[in-house]
N, C-alpha and C positions, 0 to 999 in steps of 0.2 A: 842797207837801211837798218838802223838800230832802234830799239825801243827803250823807254825809261823804265826804271824799276818800280815795282808796286810799293805803295806807302807802308804796307804791313811788313816790309823787309823781305818778302818773297819775290824773287826776281823771275819775271816771265822771260822765256828765251826770246832773243831778237827774231825778227822775221827770217833773217838769213839762217839762223840756227834752227829754227823750226822747219824751214823748207829743206835744209840739209838732212835733218833727221827723217823727214818724210821721204826724201829721195833714197836714203839709205834703206828704208823699209819697203818702199814702193817705187821701183825703178822706172815705171812708166809715167811718173808724175811730170807734168809740164811746169817747170819752175816759174815761168812768167804768169801762167794762169793762177798758180797757187799764191804768188806774191800779190796779185790783184785781189783775189778772194779773201786771203788772210788779212790784208791791210783793211779791206772794207769791213770785215768782221770786227777787227780790233777797234777801228774808228767808231763803228756803230756802238759797241759796248762802252767805250769811253765817253762818247757823246751822251748816251743814256744815263750814265752816272752823273755827268755834269748837269743835265736837265733835272734829274732826280734831286740833286742837291739844291738847285734853284727852287724847285717846287716845295721842298721841305722848308726852305727859308720863308716861303709864303704861307706855310701852314696847310698846304694841300698835298694830297698824294697823287701819284701818276694816274691811278684809277679815277680820281675826281677830275683831274685835268682832261682825261679822255672824254668824260661826260660834258664838261664845259665846252671843250673844242667842238664836239658833235653838235651841241645846241647852237653855237655861234655859226658853224658852217651851214646849218639848216636855214639861217637867215632870220631877219626880224619877222616876227616878234620873239624869236629864239624859243620855240615851243615844239615839243614832240611828245607822242605817247610813249609810255614805258616799253611797249612791245617794239616800236620802231627804234627806240634807243638801243634796246637789247640786240636787235637784229644788226644794226649798224656797228655795234661794238663787239659782236660775236659772243654775247653772253647769254646765259640761260635767263628766263624770266625771274627766277628766284634770286639769282646773283644781282640782276638789275634792280630788283625791289630793295634788296639790302643796301646797295650803293645809293639809291635815291633816298632811302630813309636816313642814311647817315648825312648826305649832303643837304637834305631839307633841314635836319637838326642843326647844321652849321650855317644855315641861312644862304647857301649858295644857289639853291633852286627852291621852287615851290611846287607843290603837287595838289592840283585841284580838279574837281569834276568839270568836264566839258559842258558849257552852258547849252550847247545844241544836242548833246547826247549824254545824259546823266550817268550812263553806265561807263562811259569812256573817261579815263584819267589823262590829264595833260601835265607834263613836267615843263616848267618854264624857268629860264635863267633869271636870277634876281640881279639887282644893281650890284650887290656884293659879289656875286658870282662873276658878273661881267668885269668888275674891277680887278678881281683876282686873275681872270683870263688876260686882261690887258697888261697887268704887271708882269705876268709870266711871259707874255710875248715881248715886252720890252727887255727883260732879262735874257731871253733866248736870242733876240736879235743882236744884242751886244756880244754874247757868247759866240754866235755864228760869225759875226763880223771879225772877231778876234781870230777865230779858227781859220778863216779864209784870207787873212791879211797878207800873206805872202804870195797870193795869186793875183795876177793882173785881171782886169775886166775880161779880156779875151780868154785867159786861162779859165776863169770861173765859168764863162759861157760854154767853152769847149767841154769842161768837166761835167757841167750840168747836162749837156746834150748826150755825152757818153753814158752817164749814169741812167738817164731816161731810157736810152736804148737797152741797157742791161735790164732795167725794171720791166720794160715791155716784153722782153724775151722771157723773163720769169713769169709774168702775168699770162702770156700766151701758153706757156708750158703747164701752168697750174692756175687756171682761171678761177677755180673754186677756193683757193687758199686764202685770199684776202688778208694775209698777214697774221692770221690766227692759226693756232696749232691744235684745234679741237679734233681734227682727223687723226692726230697722233695718239689719241686716247683709245682708238679702236684696237681690238686684239690683232696681233700679227697673224698671218696665215698659219693655221695649224695650232694656234694657241686656244686653250679652252676646250679642246676636243678630248674626249676620254676614249681609251682603247677598248 
């Protein structure tokens, strides 16, 4: 399996070259496992670049997309408190406040006091925010359909089932990870200790 070159002129080694280098340095490597894991990693990275470019074309950031998506997934009337948004996105309250401030200024969300509890703030998706979300979904759907065009319906189904099995395995092994890397900010064992 070979990979294309990077647009900057720097060439990433093919998967075969990468796996051969790994095997040279780590003889216990299972090349089949490494091929799957490395291909998934490269695919994820390239897909994220593609999605990022689409979002940039719409004038929104990935961070803003995450908020829009979270509000839509919450369901109509597309409202959540800032604390709930922060929790669902794995953000600190301060980071969430900054993001909401920016998005409210862009007209993507509103932030108002809850009529039933004046202390509580509610963040709500605006028509503009929903329009941006829908356009991003249209662009992503076309991108994803193009990505999977060489796979038959049966192959897509089988691939989806296999990937879900892998995802479940990771989720069982690391139920608290949630796709966020905040736990990686903790000091390593032995760090920060003085003699």
